C-alpha positions as a printed NumPy array, in Angstrom:
array([[134.412,  98.8  , 126.401],
       [137.265,  96.478, 127.246],
       [137.604,  93.74 , 129.809],
       [139.523,  96.156, 132.034],
       [137.19 ,  99.13 , 131.694],
       [133.567,  98.447, 132.386],
       [132.334, 101.971, 133.031],
       [131.379, 104.23 , 130.221],
       [129.19 , 107.262, 129.904],
       [127.393, 107.452, 126.598],
       [128.511, 110.37 , 124.48 ],
       [126.024, 113.185, 124.552],
       [124.566, 112.365, 127.968],
       [124.055, 115.406, 130.121],
       [125.542, 115.425, 133.584],
       [124.448, 118.01 , 136.137],
       [125.093, 118.81 , 139.776],
       [122.583, 117.007, 141.982],
       [121.004, 118.029, 145.272],
       [123.633, 115.822, 146.934],
       [126.408, 118.097, 145.682],
       [127.952, 115.591, 143.297],
       [127.832, 114.99 , 139.586],
       [124.82 , 113.027, 138.375],
       [122.454, 112.516, 135.475],
       [120.109, 115.245, 134.268],
       [116.749, 115.601, 135.979],
       [114.044, 113.17 , 134.921],
       [113.236, 109.526, 135.457],
       [116.407, 107.506, 136.102],
       [116.334, 103.697, 136.043],
       [119.091, 101.256, 136.913],
       [118.733,  97.888, 135.164],
       [120.472,  95.264, 137.28 ],
       [120.519,  91.608, 138.311],
       [121.916,  90.766, 134.881],
       [123.917,  87.592, 134.19 ],
       [125.581,  89.163, 131.156],
       [125.367,  92.617, 129.643],
       [126.166,  92.488, 125.918],
       [126.699,  96.098, 124.797],
       [126.334,  95.325, 121.069],
       [129.257,  97.578, 120.202],
       [131.218,  94.826, 118.458],
       [131.291,  91.094, 117.868],
       [134.206,  90.76 , 120.317],
       [133.219,  88.495, 123.258],
       [135.552,  90.556, 125.495],
       [132.936,  93.332, 125.528],
       [130.474,  91.128, 127.462],
       [130.176,  92.371, 131.04 ],
       [129.273,  89.881, 133.753],
       [127.577,  91.504, 136.736],
       [126.922,  94.528, 134.572],
       [124.161,  97.071, 134.729],
       [123.017, 100.078, 132.81 ],
       [121.541, 103.418, 133.701],
       [118.738, 105.006, 131.7  ],
       [117.814, 108.672, 132.072],
       [115.074, 110.408, 130.14 ],
       [114.567, 107.266, 128.044],
       [118.196, 107.022, 126.882],
       [121.037, 104.733, 127.907],
       [123.522, 107.035, 129.581],
       [125.927, 104.738, 131.39 ],
       [127.104, 101.123, 131.459],
       [129.173,  99.626, 134.258],
       [129.223,  97.143, 137.051],
       [126.021,  96.946, 139.06 ],
       [127.857,  97.691, 142.301],
       [129.445, 100.841, 140.857],
       [126.256, 102.222, 139.292],
       [124.207, 101.403, 142.384],
       [126.732, 103.181, 144.634],
       [126.877, 106.294, 142.462],
       [123.123, 106.471, 141.733],
       [121.389, 105.321, 144.93 ],
       [118.162, 107.164, 144.069],
       [117.672, 105.45 , 140.717],
       [114.585, 103.3  , 140.294],
       [115.688,  99.654, 140.212],
       [114.626,  97.33 , 137.393],
       [115.327,  93.668, 138.213],
       [116.266,  91.787, 135.042],
       [115.852,  88.43 , 136.788],
       [119.358,  87.199, 135.999],
       [118.769,  87.4  , 132.248],
       [120.995,  88.662, 129.466],
       [120.678,  92.376, 128.691],
       [121.43 ,  93.493, 125.129],
       [121.091,  97.278, 124.932],
       [121.304,  98.558, 121.41 ],
       [120.388,  95.281, 119.744],
       [118.17 ,  96.126, 116.806],
       [116.46 ,  93.963, 114.179],
       [117.571,  90.626, 115.481],
       [116.796,  87.97 , 112.907],
       [118.437,  85.014, 111.243],
       [118.73 ,  83.804, 107.704],
       [118.911,  80.007, 107.571],
       [121.282,  80.106, 104.602],
       [123.992,  82.716, 104.286],
       [127.49 ,  82.932, 102.913],
       [129.49 ,  85.271, 105.112],
       [129.237,  86.777, 108.55 ],
       [128.408,  90.493, 108.663],
       [129.696,  91.171, 112.18 ],
       [131.976,  93.893, 110.8  ],
       [128.939,  95.733, 109.421],
       [127.082,  95.257, 112.695],
       [129.979,  96.853, 114.563],
       [129.912,  99.818, 112.166],
       [126.149, 100.259, 112.723],
       [126.685, 100.082, 116.485],
       [129.168, 102.951, 116.15 ],
       [126.618, 105.016, 114.251],
       [127.673, 104.5  , 110.635],
       [124.497, 104.801, 108.538],
       [123.381, 101.708, 106.645],
       [123.575, 103.52 , 103.291],
       [127.222, 104.416, 103.978],
       [127.978, 100.745, 104.644],
       [126.229,  99.881, 101.362],
       [128.275, 102.537,  99.519],
       [131.399, 100.879, 100.925],
       [130.305,  97.601,  99.344],
       [128.469,  96.036, 102.283],
       [124.832,  95.619, 103.161],
       [122.177,  93.231, 101.967],
       [123.157,  93.55 ,  98.298],
       [126.682,  92.382,  99.154],
       [125.161,  89.403, 100.979],
       [122.998,  88.547,  97.99 ],
       [125.993,  88.735,  95.626],
       [128.07 ,  86.581,  97.985],
       [125.304,  83.998,  98.321],
       [124.813,  83.753,  94.561],
       [128.545,  83.14 ,  94.041],
       [128.644,  80.156,  96.404],
       [128.012,  76.567,  95.472],
       [125.262,  74.495,  97.029],
       [127.957,  72.429,  98.784],
       [129.282,  75.558, 100.489],
       [125.834,  76.557, 101.693],
       [124.548,  73.21 , 102.963]])
């Protein structure tokens, strides 16, 4: 998602004709999460992917679309509304935790995981927790404090 394109349909989502004669999400519970200060799609570490005034649509328990709240609300008027109270929405964020001492950022690995690259593939490429441990052990105390 770029700063100029804030509407995306998640790959694999099923779209069907609705009773209103237009394209829409497959039958089942549809929820529109709105009233969001920032929607952080967790697809990369690039701040340009943050969407202000964003919203997301969930159908059958899966995120199927991300866009501006106005656009999603207009195109899916029957969706159940979920008011996020002006908070930050981070769909796709998994296993959020911090290590107080670390050597290098792993944002590149996070972006790969967000695109579906399996953790073991990242490890085979030389990344993962073992790479972090090796990096940490190679650094001096001055570098880490």
